[in-house]
PyMOL commands that place a pseudoatom at each C-alpha (Angstrom):
pseudoatom trace, name=CA, resn=MET, resi=1, chain=A, elem=C, hetatm=0, pos=[6.514, 93.644, 62.679]
pseudoatom trace, name=CA, resn=LYS, resi=2, chain=A, elem=C, hetatm=0, pos=[5.407, 92.066, 66.012]
pseudoatom trace, name=CA, resn=SER, resi=3, chain=A, elem=C, hetatm=0, pos=[4.356, 94.036, 69.036]
pseudoatom trace, name=CA, resn=LEU, resi=4, chain=A, elem=C, hetatm=0, pos=[3.029, 93.265, 72.553]
pseudoatom trace, name=CA, resn=SER, resi=5, chain=A, elem=C, hetatm=0, pos=[-0.372, 94.867, 73.738]
pseudoatom trace, name=CA, resn=ARG, resi=6, chain=A, elem=C, hetatm=0, pos=[-2.725, 94.664, 76.787]
pseudoatom trace, name=CA, resn=THR, resi=7, chain=A, elem=C, hetatm=0, pos=[-6.319, 94.122, 76.320]
pseudoatom trace, name=CA, resn=ARG, resi=8, chain=A, elem=C, hetatm=0, pos=[-8.806, 96.299, 77.833]
pseudoatom trace, name=CA, resn=VAL, resi=9, chain=A, elem=C, hetatm=0, pos=[-12.562, 96.670, 78.191]
pseudoatom trace, name=CA, resn=ILE, resi=10, chain=A, elem=C, hetatm=0, pos=[-14.631, 99.291, 76.294]
pseudoatom trace, name=CA, resn=GLY, resi=11, chain=A, elem=C, hetatm=0, pos=[-18.576, 98.593, 76.487]
pseudoatom trace, name=CA, resn=GLY, resi=12, chain=A, elem=C, hetatm=0, pos=[-18.755, 94.998, 76.020]
pseudoatom trace, name=CA, resn=SER, resi=13, chain=A, elem=C, hetatm=0, pos=[-15.632, 94.357, 73.908]
pseudoatom trace, name=CA, resn=LEU, resi=14, chain=A, elem=C, hetatm=0, pos=[-11.974, 93.903, 74.384]
pseudoatom trace, name=CA, resn=VAL, resi=15, chain=A, elem=C, hetatm=0, pos=[-9.742, 96.419, 72.578]
pseudoatom trace, name=CA, resn=VAL, resi=16, chain=A, elem=C, hetatm=0, pos=[-6.170, 96.215, 71.626]
pseudoatom trace, name=CA, resn=THR, resi=17, chain=A, elem=C, hetatm=0, pos=[-4.174, 99.523, 70.799]
pseudoatom trace, name=CA, resn=ILE, resi=18, chain=A, elem=C, hetatm=0, pos=[-1.608, 99.430, 67.805]
pseudoatom trace, name=CA, resn=PRO, resi=19, chain=A, elem=C, hetatm=0, pos=[1.490, 101.227, 69.059]
pseudoatom trace, name=CA, resn=LYS, resi=20, chain=A, elem=C, hetatm=0, pos=[2.385, 104.445, 66.970]
pseudoatom trace, name=CA, resn=GLU, resi=21, chain=A, elem=C, hetatm=0, pos=[5.456, 103.097, 65.686]
pseudoatom trace, name=CA, resn=ILE, resi=22, chain=A, elem=C, hetatm=0, pos=[3.480, 100.252, 63.702]
pseudoatom trace, name=CA, resn=VAL, resi=23, chain=A, elem=C, hetatm=0, pos=[0.967, 102.878, 62.849]
pseudoatom trace, name=CA, resn=ARG, resi=24, chain=A, elem=C, hetatm=0, pos=[3.646, 105.098, 61.164]
pseudoatom trace, name=CA, resn=GLU, resi=25, chain=A, elem=C, hetatm=0, pos=[5.598, 102.386, 59.785]
pseudoatom trace, name=CA, resn=LYS, resi=26, chain=A, elem=C, hetatm=0, pos=[2.499, 100.762, 57.918]
pseudoatom trace, name=CA, resn=SER, resi=27, chain=A, elem=C, hetatm=0, pos=[0.885, 104.133, 57.114]
pseudoatom trace, name=CA, resn=LEU, resi=28, chain=A, elem=C, hetatm=0, pos=[-2.247, 103.247, 58.935]
pseudoatom trace, name=CA, resn=GLN, resi=29, chain=A, elem=C, hetatm=0, pos=[-5.385, 105.477, 58.832]
pseudoatom trace, name=CA, resn=GLU, resi=30, chain=A, elem=C, hetatm=0, pos=[-8.702, 105.577, 61.023]
pseudoatom trace, name=CA, resn=GLY, resi=31, chain=A, elem=C, hetatm=0, pos=[-11.337, 102.986, 59.450]
pseudoatom trace, name=CA, resn=GLU, resi=32, chain=A, elem=C, hetatm=0, pos=[-8.898, 101.055, 57.397]
pseudoatom trace, name=CA, resn=LEU, resi=33, chain=A, elem=C, hetatm=0, pos=[-9.155, 97.003, 57.585]
pseudoatom trace, name=CA, resn=VAL, resi=34, chain=A, elem=C, hetatm=0, pos=[-6.297, 95.263, 59.110]
pseudoatom trace, name=CA, resn=GLU, resi=35, chain=A, elem=C, hetatm=0, pos=[-5.381, 91.796, 59.766]
pseudoatom trace, name=CA, resn=VAL, resi=36, chain=A, elem=C, hetatm=0, pos=[-4.613, 90.642, 63.427]
pseudoatom trace, name=CA, resn=ASP, resi=37, chain=A, elem=C, hetatm=0, pos=[-3.032, 87.404, 64.373]
pseudoatom trace, name=CA, resn=VAL, resi=38, chain=A, elem=C, hetatm=0, pos=[-3.807, 86.825, 68.306]
pseudoatom trace, name=CA, resn=SER, resi=39, chain=A, elem=C, hetatm=0, pos=[-1.820, 84.344, 70.400]
pseudoatom trace, name=CA, resn=LYS, resi=40, chain=A, elem=C, hetatm=0, pos=[-1.980, 84.288, 74.259]
pseudoatom trace, name=CA, resn=LEU, resi=41, chain=A, elem=C, hetatm=0, pos=[1.284, 84.500, 75.893]
pseudoatom trace, name=CA, resn=LYS, resi=42, chain=A, elem=C, hetatm=0, pos=[2.359, 82.012, 78.473]
pseudoatom trace, name=CA, resn=ARG, resi=43, chain=A, elem=C, hetatm=0, pos=[3.660, 83.469, 81.882]
pseudoatom trace, name=CA, resn=ASP, resi=44, chain=A, elem=C, hetatm=0, pos=[6.519, 81.287, 83.205]
pseudoatom trace, name=CA, resn=GLY, resi=45, chain=A, elem=C, hetatm=0, pos=[6.647, 82.798, 86.769]
pseudoatom trace, name=CA, resn=PHE, resi=46, chain=A, elem=C, hetatm=0, pos=[10.221, 83.596, 86.698]
pseudoatom trace, name=CA, resn=GLY, resi=47, chain=A, elem=C, hetatm=0, pos=[10.959, 86.473, 89.180]
pseudoatom trace, name=CA, resn=MET, resi=48, chain=A, elem=C, hetatm=0, pos=[7.479, 86.357, 90.791]
pseudoatom trace, name=CA, resn=LEU, resi=49, chain=A, elem=C, hetatm=0, pos=[9.091, 85.878, 94.143]
pseudoatom trace, name=CA, resn=LYS, resi=50, chain=A, elem=C, hetatm=0, pos=[11.888, 88.365, 93.799]
pseudoatom trace, name=CA, resn=GLY, resi=51, chain=A, elem=C, hetatm=0, pos=[13.130, 89.600, 97.086]
pseudoatom trace, name=CA, resn=ILE, resi=52, chain=A, elem=C, hetatm=0, pos=[11.490, 86.788, 99.383]
pseudoatom trace, name=CA, resn=GLY, resi=53, chain=A, elem=C, hetatm=0, pos=[15.090, 85.935, 100.379]
pseudoatom trace, name=CA, resn=LEU, resi=54, chain=A, elem=C, hetatm=0, pos=[16.671, 82.489, 100.978]
pseudoatom trace, name=CA, resn=PHE, resi=55, chain=A, elem=C, hetatm=0, pos=[15.057, 79.814, 103.058]
pseudoatom trace, name=CA, resn=THR, resi=56, chain=A, elem=C, hetatm=0, pos=[16.511, 79.028, 106.357]
pseudoatom trace, name=CA, resn=LYS, resi=57, chain=A, elem=C, hetatm=0, pos=[16.686, 75.827, 108.568]
pseudoatom trace, name=CA, resn=GLU, resi=58, chain=A, elem=C, hetatm=0, pos=[14.117, 77.338, 110.752]
pseudoatom trace, name=CA, resn=ASP, resi=59, chain=A, elem=C, hetatm=0, pos=[11.732, 78.014, 107.874]
pseudoatom trace, name=CA, resn=LYS, resi=60, chain=A, elem=C, hetatm=0, pos=[12.137, 74.110, 106.851]
pseudoatom trace, name=CA, resn=PHE, resi=61, chain=A, elem=C, hetatm=0, pos=[11.012, 72.837, 110.167]
pseudoatom trace, name=CA, resn=LYS, resi=62, chain=A, elem=C, hetatm=0, pos=[8.573, 75.589, 110.948]
pseudoatom trace, name=CA, resn=GLY, resi=63, chain=A, elem=C, hetatm=0, pos=[4.983, 74.040, 111.573]
pseudoatom trace, name=CA, resn=GLN, resi=64, chain=A, elem=C, hetatm=0, pos=[6.209, 70.295, 111.489]
pseudoatom trace, name=CA, resn=PHE, resi=65, chain=A, elem=C, hetatm=0, pos=[6.366, 69.974, 115.100]
pseudoatom trace, name=CA, resn=GLU, resi=66, chain=A, elem=C, hetatm=0, pos=[3.647, 72.492, 116.220]
pseudoatom trace, name=CA, resn=GLU, resi=67, chain=A, elem=C, hetatm=0, pos=[0.294, 71.079, 117.398]
for i in range(1, 67): cmd.bond("trace and resi %d" % i, "trace and resi %d" % (i + 1))
show_as sticks, trace
zoom trace
């Protein structure tokens, strides 16, 4: 089972929590040794400028002829 988790800092270490669904499915208990496969996700940037609106002709020429 795969899951996404965000890292956070506790003391000088980074910590990742295991979602309760995985804890239940795998019957994990505190103190057990588990294997973790770490890979960093790539951000694609899709939707980052949501709501900015369309560019107009005025936007295109803005700043080109100003001194």
